[in-house]
C-alpha positions as CSV (number, residue, x, y, z in Angstrom):
1,X,-7.9,7.5,-23.8
2,X,-5.8,4.9,-25.3
3,X,-4.5,2.1,-23.1
4,X,-0.7,1.8,-23.3
5,X,-0.9,-2.0,-22.9
6,X,-3.7,-3.2,-25.3
7,X,-3.7,0.0,-27.4
8,X,-7.5,0.2,-27.5
9,X,-9.5,3.4,-27.0
10,X,-11.6,3.6,-23.9
11,X,-13.8,6.2,-22.2
12,X,-12.2,7.8,-19.2
13,X,-14.6,6.0,-16.8
14,X,-13.1,2.7,-18.1
15,X,-9.5,3.8,-17.4
16,X,-7.1,4.1,-14.5
17,X,-4.7,7.0,-14.5
18,X,-1.8,6.8,-12.1
19,X,-1.5,10.1,-10.3
20,X,2.2,10.5,-9.9
21,X,3.2,9.7,-13.5
22,X,-0.2,10.3,-15.3
23,X,0.1,7.1,-17.3
24,X,-3.3,5.7,-18.4
25,X,-4.4,2.1,-18.8
26,X,-7.8,0.5,-19.2
27,X,-9.3,-1.1,-16.1
28,X,-9.1,-4.6,-17.7
29,X,-5.4,-4.4,-18.2
30,X,-4.8,-2.9,-14.7
31,X,-7.1,-5.6,-13.2
32,X,-5.2,-8.4,-14.9
33,X,-1.8,-7.0,-13.8
34,X,-3.0,-6.4,-10.2
35,X,-4.5,-10.0,-10.0
36,X,-1.1,-11.5,-11.1
37,X,0.6,-9.4,-8.4
38,X,-1.9,-10.5,-5.7
39,X,-1.7,-14.2,-6.7
40,X,2.1,-14.0,-6.5
41,X,2.0,-12.4,-3.1
42,X,3.4,-9.1,-4.4
43,X,1.1,-6.7,-2.7
44,X,3.8,-4.1,-2.5
45,X,4.3,-4.3,-6.3
46,X,1.0,-2.6,-7.2
47,X,2.4,0.1,-9.4
48,X,2.1,1.6,-12.9
49,X,2.3,-0.8,-15.8
50,X,4.6,1.4,-17.9
51,X,8.1,0.0,-18.3
52,X,10.5,1.5,-15.8
53,X,7.8,3.5,-14.0
54,X,7.6,3.0,-10.2
55,X,4.5,5.2,-9.6
56,X,2.6,3.4,-6.8
57,X,-1.1,2.6,-7.2
58,X,-3.2,4.4,-4.6
59,X,-5.6,2.2,-2.6
60,X,-8.6,3.7,-4.4
61,X,-7.0,2.8,-7.7
62,X,-6.7,-0.8,-6.7
63,X,-10.3,-0.8,-5.6
64,X,-11.3,0.8,-8.9
65,X,-9.6,-1.9,-10.9
66,X,-10.6,-4.9,-8.8
67,X,-14.1,-6.0,-7.7
68,X,-14.6,-7.6,-4.3
69,X,-15.0,-11.1,-5.9
70,X,-11.5,-10.9,-7.4
71,X,-10.0,-11.0,-3.8
72,X,-11.4,-14.4,-3.1
């Protein structure tokens, strides 16, 4: 799949697909976005990276993108 942020091709296991909208991004781009949201205290802003899309990330998608060490 092609990441809509960095435009690189990735195997499906290295991607996150948001269930409501079906947008696909690589784990690294999603991880970077989620870390910014967490660092800014925007835990309710964990959603799709596509412009104008408000599809919320499911808890397992957040866990998929972030490793435990990223939380601390």
